[in-house]
C-alpha positions, 0 to 999 in steps of 0.5 A: 466490629468484633469477630472471632471463633470458638473451638472446643476440644474436650474440657478446653476452649480456644477463643479468638477475637479481633476488633475491626473498625467497621468504617475503615476496615482497620485492625484495632486489636486481636487476641487468642485465649486458651482456657478450661471450660470450668473458667468460661465466665472468667474468660468472658469477663477477661475478653470483655475488659480487653475489648472495652479497653481496646475500644477506649484506647483507639477511640478516645486516646489515639492508640495509647494505653489508658491509665484507667484500664488498670482499674477495670481488671477481673469480674469486680473491675467489670462490675465497677465499670458497668456500674459507673457507665450506667450511673454516668448515663443517668447523670447525662439526663440532667433531671433530679430523679435520674441524678439521684439514681446515678449518685446511688449507683456511683456510691455503690461502685465506689464501695465495690472499688474504692481504689478506682478514681472514676467512681469519685469523678462521676459522683462529683459530677452528680453533685455538680448536677445537684447544684445546677438543678437546684437539688440541694439545701446548701449549695456551698456544701454541695460544691464542697462535696464535689471538690472533696470527690475531685481530690479523692479521685486525684489521690487514687489516680 
C-alpha cells in the first residue's frame, strides 16, 4: 500500500511517500521529496521508479537492491520499463498475434534503451514463443536469434 502527503508552499512542493506491506503492515520504503513545481513531472517519474524498485526489491529479491534498477532511471528509464512490462504481458498470452505485438514493443524498448539487458531478455522470450507456437519459417534461425539476444543481454548486464 502506498500512502503519503503533498504540501505546497509558493512554487515548491514537498511530497512524502511510504510503501507498506498491506498484509503484514511492515514498512518497506519511505522518502521525502522537495522540488520546484516546474519539475513536477520529473518528480512524479522519480517517485514512480523508486516505488517500482522498492516493490521489486522486497517482493522478488529478499530485500537486496536489484541490479536491473540502474537501467530504469529518469523518464526514459520509466518509459522503457513500462514498454518492457507491457510487452512481457503480451508474451504471456502464448498466441501468435500477441507474441508478434510483444516483439514489436520489445524492439521499441531496445531502440529507446539499448543498454538495458531486460529488453533483450524478453525479446529472446518472444523468439522462444515463436519457436513453440510454430510461428517461424526456420526454427533453427529462430533459436539462433534467441541465443543471440541472450548473449546481448549478458553483454549489457
